[in-house]
C-alpha positions in Angstrom: -52.3 159.6 -26.9 -51.7 163.0 -28.4 -48.5 163.4 -26.5 -47.2 160.1 -27.8 -48.0 161.0 -31.4 -46.5 164.5 -31.0 -43.3 163.0 -29.5 -43.0 160.6 -32.4 -43.4 163.4 -34.8 -40.8 165.6 -33.1 -38.3 162.8 -32.9 -38.7 161.8 -36.5 -38.4 165.4 -37.7 -35.2 165.8 -35.6 -33.8 162.6 -36.9 -34.4 163.7 -40.4 -32.5 166.9 -39.8 -29.6 165.8 -37.6 -28.8 162.2 -38.6 -27.2 160.4 -41.6 -29.6 159.3 -44.4 -30.0 155.6 -43.7 -32.4 153.7 -46.0 -35.3 152.0 -44.3 -34.9 153.8 -40.9 -37.9 153.4 -38.6 -37.5 155.1 -35.2 -39.6 152.4 -33.5 -37.7 149.4 -34.9 -34.2 148.0 -34.2 -31.8 148.4 -37.1 -28.1 147.9 -37.9 -25.8 150.6 -39.1 -22.4 149.9 -40.5 -20.8 153.3 -40.0 -19.4 153.7 -36.4 -19.9 157.4 -36.7 -23.6 156.9 -36.5 -23.5 155.5 -33.0 -21.4 158.4 -31.8 -23.4 161.3 -33.4 -26.9 159.8 -33.1 -29.4 162.2 -31.5 -29.0 162.2 -27.8 -32.5 163.2 -26.6 -35.4 165.6 -26.6 -37.5 167.1 -23.8 -41.2 166.6 -24.3 -43.6 167.9 -21.6 -40.8 168.1 -19.1 -39.7 164.5 -19.6 -36.2 163.7 -20.8 -36.4 161.4 -23.7 -33.5 159.3 -25.1 -34.2 158.3 -28.7 -33.1 154.7 -28.4 -36.2 153.1 -26.9 -39.5 152.3 -28.5 -41.8 155.3 -28.4 -44.3 153.8 -25.9 -41.4 152.7 -23.7 -39.9 156.2 -23.9 -42.9 158.0 -22.7 -44.0 155.5 -20.0 -40.6 154.9 -18.5 -37.8 157.0 -19.9 -35.0 155.3 -17.8 -35.9 151.7 -18.5 -33.6 149.5 -20.7 -35.7 146.8 -22.4 -33.2 144.9 -24.5 -35.7 142.3 -25.4 -38.1 144.8 -26.9 -35.7 146.7 -29.1 -32.0 147.1 -29.5 -30.5 150.4 -28.4 -29.9 152.0 -31.7 -29.1 155.3 -30.0 -27.2 155.9 -26.8 -29.2 155.9 -23.6 -28.3 159.1 -21.8 -27.3 159.1 -18.1 -29.5 160.4 -15.4 -29.2 164.0 -14.4 -26.6 164.7 -11.7 -27.8 166.4 -8.5 -25.1 167.5 -6.1 -26.1 166.2 -2.6 -23.1 166.9 -0.4 -19.4 166.7 0.0 -17.2 163.6 -0.1 -17.5 161.4 3.0 -14.4 160.3 4.9 -15.1 156.7 3.9 -15.4 157.5 0.2 -12.1 159.4 0.3 -10.4 156.5 2.0 -11.7 154.0 -0.6 -10.5 156.2 -3.5 -7.1 156.8 -1.9 -6.6 153.1 -1.2 -7.3 152.4 -5.0 -4.5 154.9 -5.8 -2.1 153.5 -3.3 -2.5 149.9 -4.6 -2.5 150.6 -8.3 -0.4 153.7 -9.2 3.0 152.3 -8.0 2.4 149.3 -10.3 1.8 151.6 -13.2 5.1 153.5 -12.9 7.2 150.5 -11.8 10.0 150.0 -14.3 9.1 153.0 -16.5 12.5 154.6 -16.8 13.6 157.7 -18.7 10.1 158.5 -19.8 7.7 161.3 -18.9 4.2 160.1 -18.4 1.0 160.7 -16.3 -1.8 158.6 -15.0 -5.3 159.8 -14.1 -6.4 158.0 -10.9 -9.9 159.4 -11.1 -10.6 158.0 -14.5 -9.2 154.6 -13.7 -11.2 154.4 -10.5 -14.5 155.1 -12.3 -13.8 152.8 -15.3 -12.6 149.9 -13.2 -15.5 150.2 -10.8 -18.0 150.2 -13.7 -16.5 146.9 -14.9 -16.7 145.4 -11.4 -20.3 146.7 -11.0 -21.3 144.4 -14.0 -19.5 141.4 -12.5 -20.5 138.7 -10.1 -21.0 138.8 -6.4 -17.6 137.2 -5.6 -15.8 139.7 -7.8 -17.6 142.6 -6.2 -16.8 141.3 -2.7 -13.1 140.8 -3.5 -12.9 144.4 -5.0 -14.7 145.9 -2.1 -12.5 144.1 0.4 -9.4 145.2 -1.5 -10.4 148.9 -1.2 -11.5 148.6 2.4 -15.2 148.9 1.6 -18.0 146.9 3.2 -19.8 146.3 -0.1 -20.0 147.2 -3.8 -22.7 149.7 -2.9 -20.1 151.6 -0.8 -17.7 151.7 -3.7 -20.5 152.9 -6.0 -21.3 155.6 -3.5 -17.7 156.7 -3.5 -17.8 156.9 -7.3 -21.0 159.0 -7.2 -19.6 161.4 -4.5 -16.3 161.9 -6.3 -18.0 162.3 -9.7 -20.4 164.9 -8.4 -17.7 166.8 -6.6 -14.8 166.6 -9.0 -16.7 166.2 -12.3 -20.0 168.0 -12.4 -18.6 171.5 -13.2 -21.3 173.3 -11.2 -21.5 175.8 -8.4 -22.9 174.5 -5.1 -23.3 175.5 -1.5 -20.9 173.6 0.7 -23.0 172.2 3.6 -20.0 172.4 5.9 -19.2 176.1 5.7 -22.1 177.5 3.7 -19.9 179.0 1.0 -20.6 178.8 -2.7 -17.9 176.7 -4.4 -17.2 175.3 -7.9 -16.3 171.7 -8.7 -12.9 170.8 -10.1 -13.6 169.6 -13.6 -16.0 167.7 -15.9 -16.4 163.9 -15.9 -18.2 161.9 -18.6 -18.7 158.2 -18.7 -20.0 155.6 -21.2 -20.5 151.9 -21.5 -20.2 150.1 -24.8 -21.3 146.5 -25.6 -21.3 144.6 -28.9 -24.6 144.4 -30.7 -25.0 140.6 -30.8 -23.4 139.9 -27.4 -25.7 137.3 -25.5 -26.8 139.0 -22.3 -27.7 137.5 -18.9 -31.1 137.7 -17.3 -31.3 141.0 -15.5 -28.9 142.7 -17.9 -31.4 145.5 -18.4 -31.2 146.3 -14.6 -27.4 146.4 -14.7 -27.4 148.8 -17.6 -30.0 151.0 -15.9 -27.7 151.0 -12.8 -24.8 152.1 -14.9 -26.9 154.8 -16.4 -28.2 156.1 -13.1 -25.5 155.2 -10.6 -22.4 155.9 -12.8 -23.9 158.6 -15.0 -23.0 156.6 -18.1 -24.3 156.8 -21.6 -25.0 153.3 -22.9 -24.1 152.3 -26.4 -25.3 149.0 -27.9 -22.4 148.8 -30.3 -18.7 147.9 -29.9 -16.3 150.6 -28.9 -13.8 151.6 -31.6 -11.0 154.0 -32.0 -13.1 156.3 -34.2 -16.2 155.9 -32.0 -14.3 156.9 -28.8 -12.6 159.8 -30.5 -16.0 161.1 -31.6 -17.5 160.6 -28.2 -14.6 162.4 -26.5 -14.8 165.3 -28.9 -18.6 165.6 -28.5 -18.3 165.7 -24.7 -15.4 168.0 -24.4 -16.4 171.2 -22.6 -15.6 174.6 -24.2 -11.9 175.4 -24.2 -10.7 171.8 -24.2 -9.3 171.5 -27.7 -6.2 169.5 -27.1 -7.5 165.9 -26.7 -5.6 162.7 -26.1 -5.7 159.9 -28.7 -6.5 156.3 -27.7 -6.1 153.4 -30.1 -8.1 150.2 -29.8 -6.7 147.4 -32.0 -10.0 145.5 -32.1 -13.5 146.3 -30.9 -14.0 144.6 -27.6 -17.1 142.9 -26.4 -17.6 145.4 -23.6 -15.9 148.7 -22.7 -16.2 150.8 -19.6 -15.1 154.3 -20.5 -14.4 157.4 -18.4 -13.0 160.8 -19.4 -12.0 163.6 -17.2 -11.4 167.3 -18.1 -9.9 169.7 -15.6 -8.1 173.0 -15.7 -7.1 175.6 -13.1 -5.8 179.0 -14.0 -3.5 181.2 -12.0 -5.5 183.9 -10.2 -4.4 187.4 -11.3 -6.0 190.2 -9.4 -6.5 193.9 -10.2 -6.5 193.3 -13.9 -2.7 192.9 -14.0 -1.4 190.7 -16.8 -0.2 187.3 -15.9 3.3 187.7 -14.5 4.3 184.2 -15.7 3.6 185.1 -19.3 6.2 187.9 -19.2 8.7 185.4 -17.9 7.9 183.0 -20.7 8.2 185.7 -23.3 11.5 187.1 -22.0 13.5 184.6 -24.0 16.2 184.9 -21.3 14.4 182.9 -18.5 15.8 179.4 -18.8 16.6 176.6 -16.5 19.4 174.2 -17.1 17.6 170.9 -16.8 19.3 167.5 -16.7 17.4 164.9 -18.6 17.0 161.3 -17.6 19.9 160.2 -19.8 22.2 162.7 -18.2 22.2 165.2 -21.1 21.3 168.9 -20.5 18.6 171.0 -22.0 17.5 174.7 -21.6 13.8 174.8 -20.5 11.4 177.6 -19.7 10.3 177.7 -16.1 8.6 179.8 -13.5 9.5 180.9 -10.0 6.8 180.7 -7.5 6.5 181.3 -3.7 4.2 179.3 -1.5 3.5 179.1 2.2 3.3 175.4 2.9 5.0 172.4 4.4 8.2 170.8 3.3 8.2 167.0 2.8 11.3 165.0 3.7 11.5 161.4 2.7 14.3 158.8 2.9 15.4 159.6 -0.7 13.6 162.8 -1.8 12.5 166.3 -0.8 9.0 167.7 -1.6 7.0 170.8 -1.2 3.2 171.5 -1.3 2.2 174.3 -3.7 -1.0 175.3 -5.4 -2.2 176.9 -8.6 -5.6 178.4 -7.7 -8.0 175.8 -6.6 -5.9 172.7 -7.2 -2.8 171.7 -5.3 0.4 170.9 -7.1 3.1 169.0 -5.1 6.6 168.4 -6.3 8.9 165.6 -5.1 12.6 165.8 -6.2 14.6 162.5 -5.8 18.0 162.6 -4.2 21.0 162.2 -6.6 21.1 158.7 -8.0 17.4 158.0 -7.2 14.9 157.6 -10.0 11.4 159.1 -9.9 9.7 155.7 -10.2 11.6 154.6 -7.1 9.9 157.1 -4.9 6.4 156.9 -6.3 5.1 154.4 -3.7 6.4 156.5 -0.8 4.9 159.7 -2.4 1.5 158.0 -2.7 1.5 156.5 0.7 2.8 159.7 2.2 5.9 158.0 3.7 7.6 161.3 4.6 7.9 163.8 7.4 6.0 167.0 6.9 7.1 170.3 8.5 4.6 172.7 9.9 2.9 174.9 7.3 3.9 178.5 6.9 7.3 178.1 5.6 8.1 180.4 2.7 8.9 178.2 -0.2 10.6 179.4 -3.3 10.1 176.9 -6.1 11.6 176.9 -9.6 9.6 174.5 -11.8 9.7 174.0 -15.5 6.7 174.3 -17.7 5.8 170.8 -18.9 3.7 169.1 -21.6 3.1 165.4 -21.2 1.3 163.3 -23.8 0.7 159.8 -22.6 -0.8 157.6 -25.3 -2.2 154.1 -24.8 -0.7 153.5 -21.4 -1.6 149.9 -20.7 -2.3 149.0 -17.1 -3.9 145.6 -17.7 -1.1 143.7 -15.9 -1.1 146.4 -13.2 -4.7 145.5 -12.4 -4.0 141.8 -12.4 -1.0 142.3 -10.1 -3.1 144.5 -7.8 -5.6 141.6 -7.3 -6.2 138.2 -8.9 -9.9 139.1 -9.4 -8.9 140.8 -12.6 -7.4 137.5 -13.9 -10.8 135.7 -13.6 -14.2 135.9 -15.2 -15.9 139.3 -15.2 -19.2 140.7 -16.4 -21.3 137.8 -15.0 -24.3 140.1 -14.2 -24.4 141.5 -17.8 -23.2 138.8 -20.2 -24.6 135.2 -20.5 -22.4 132.4 -19.2 -21.8 131.1 -22.7 -19.8 134.3 -23.5 -17.8 134.5 -20.3 -15.8 137.7 -20.2 -12.2 138.3 -19.2 -10.2 141.5 -18.9 -8.6 142.0 -22.4 -7.0 145.5 -21.9 -7.0 148.5 -19.7 -5.8 151.6 -21.5 -5.4 155.3 -20.7 -4.4 158.3 -22.8 -3.9 161.8 -21.4 -2.7 165.3 -22.1 -1.3 167.3 -19.2 0.0 170.9 -19.6 1.5 173.2 -17.0 2.5 176.7 -18.1 2.0 180.4 -17.5 -1.8 180.0 -17.8 -2.1 177.3 -15.1 -2.9 173.6 -15.3 -4.8 171.8 -18.1 -5.5 168.0 -18.3 -7.7 165.7 -20.3 -7.7 161.9 -19.9 -9.7 159.0 -21.2 -9.6 155.5 -19.8 -11.0 152.2 -21.3 -11.4 149.0 -19.4 -12.3 146.3 -22.0 -13.4 142.7 -21.7 -13.7 139.9 -24.3 -14.9 136.4 -24.5 -12.0 134.3 -23.2 -10.7 131.5 -21.0 -9.5 132.1 -17.5 -6.0 132.2 -16.8 14.8 176.8 6.9 12.0 179.4 7.1 12.9 179.9 3.4 13.5 176.8 1.4 14.6 176.8 -2.3 13.8 173.8 -4.5 14.9 173.9 -8.1 13.5 171.1 -10.2 16.4 170.8 -12.6 16.3 167.0 -13.1 13.6 164.3 -13.3 11.0 164.5 -10.6 7.6 163.3 -9.5 4.5 165.4 -9.2 0.8 165.0 -8.3 -2.2 167.2 -8.7 -4.7 167.3 -5.9 -8.2 168.6 -5.1 -8.6 170.0 -1.6 -11.8 169.1 0.3 -13.3 169.3 3.8 -15.1 166.0 4.1 -18.6 165.5 5.3 -17.7 165.3 9.0 -16.8 169.0 8.7 -13.4 168.3 10.4 -11.3 166.1 8.2 -9.4 167.7 5.4 -8.2 165.8 2.4 -6.4 166.5 -0.8 -7.6 163.9 -3.2 -5.1 162.8 -5.9 -6.2 163.5 -9.4 -3.1 162.8 -11.4 0.4 161.3 -10.6 3.3 161.9 -13.0 7.0 161.8 -13.5 8.9 164.3 -15.6 12.0 163.2 -17.4 11.9 165.8 -20.2 9.5 168.7 -19.7 9.0 168.8 -23.5 7.3 172.2 -23.2 8.1 174.3 -26.3 10.3 177.3 -25.7 8.7 180.7 -26.5 8.2 181.1 -30.2 8.6 177.4 -30.9 5.8 174.9 -31.8 4.8 171.9 -29.8 
C-alpha cells in the first residue's frame, strides 16, 4: 500500500512540474484536453521500485500490471510507452526476404511516372507503418498480406519487423552471435499509434494495443494524430544531432494512424586525426561538376571523387557501382542516354543486372545532394500493390459500426549526402477513417539524373548468407545541394 501511495504522490508532483495547468485534473480519472500539444508533451513515465510506469493508466492498474491497456477502466490520457527493446540476434534469412519482397513490390509503384523531380522513399519506415496497420486488421487481411510478402503468417511478418527494428533502429552496441564482434546498429527507429478519443473499439482492442506496444515498440496515443502533434512527437524523439527534420501535413485528423520514424547517419571515417579531405574539396570553390538537369539545362554543382573496390553492375539500360560511406553502402545507377531514372527503378530493386567480380578499382564522381520529400502520398501505390488495401481494415481494433478503410499513406523525408557523410530522417503515416469499401579501373561520373539506394550490410542468422538491406531508394534530377558559402 505504501508503494502505491508513494507512486501516486511522485506522479502527481511530476505532473504539477512538467505539464500544462489544466483545471480539474485528476491523475486517476479520464479527462479531455483541447490542446493537441498536451498529448505530445505529456509525461512519458517514471521508474518506481524498478517498475517502468506509464502515467496513462489508473494508479492501481499501473502498479499491478504496467503493460496492460484497460480501455474500459480509463481513457489513455497519456501515451502508453513501448516495451524495452532487447537485442536478441541478427536478422534471419526469412525476415530479410520478407522485407526485400515488400520493397520489390511497392517501391517501383512509388516512383512510376514521377518525372523531372528529385525524391526519396524510406522502405523501412513504410514497412513498419503498413505492417502495424495490417496487425490491427482481420484474419483475411493478415493472410493476404503475409502471402503477398512470402510469409507463412502475420506472426512471421511481425518477427521480421522486430528483427529489423532491433538491428537497424535500436542504436545500441551488441555482440554479433555470428562472428563474436561488437557492432553498432544503423540508426534509431521510433513508432507510435494514434486513435481518436471517441472511436468505438472492438472486443479485444486492449490486446491489440498491447501487441502494438510490445511487438512493434509503439507508443499508444488515445487522441487523433494531427500535423502539430506529429511534429512535436518527431522532435521529442529525435536523437541528438538530428536537427533537420521533415515536415508532414495532415489535412484532417484520421480515426487511426500508424506512424514510424527513422533516423540514420553515417560519417566518413577519417583516420590519424587528419581533416576530412572532402571538406577541402567543398571549400575549394573550384571543384564543380557540370550537371545536366532533368529538363536538359546545365548547372554547376559541388561533388566529390571517391574510389571503391567493388563490383560493377551492368543492366540493359544503365550502369551501376557499389560504394560505401563507412558502415552503410551507397550504390549508384546511371541510366543510359535517353533513359529516365524511374524507368530503371524496378530493375535496380529486383537486381536485374550482371555484377562483375569485386575488387575492381572504381573511381566515382558524385554530386553532393539534398533531397526534401514532403507529403509523398503512396496510398494508390498500396492499393495497386494488393487489393487488400482497398477493403476494410482495423477489424481487430475498431467496432464493426465504424468500419475503417485506408484514407492516406504519407511520407516525408530529408536526405543529405555531403562531405560529412550521409544523413536521413523520415516519417511515415498510414491512416484509416470510417468509410465505405471501394576495366580494372572504371570511371563513373554522375553528371545527369540517376538512381541511388542506401543499404545496410548484414550477415544473416545462418552465418553464411550476406545481405545488403535497402533503407532508402531515390532519384536525383537536381542535387540541390548549396554551393560552398550559399544557404540551403
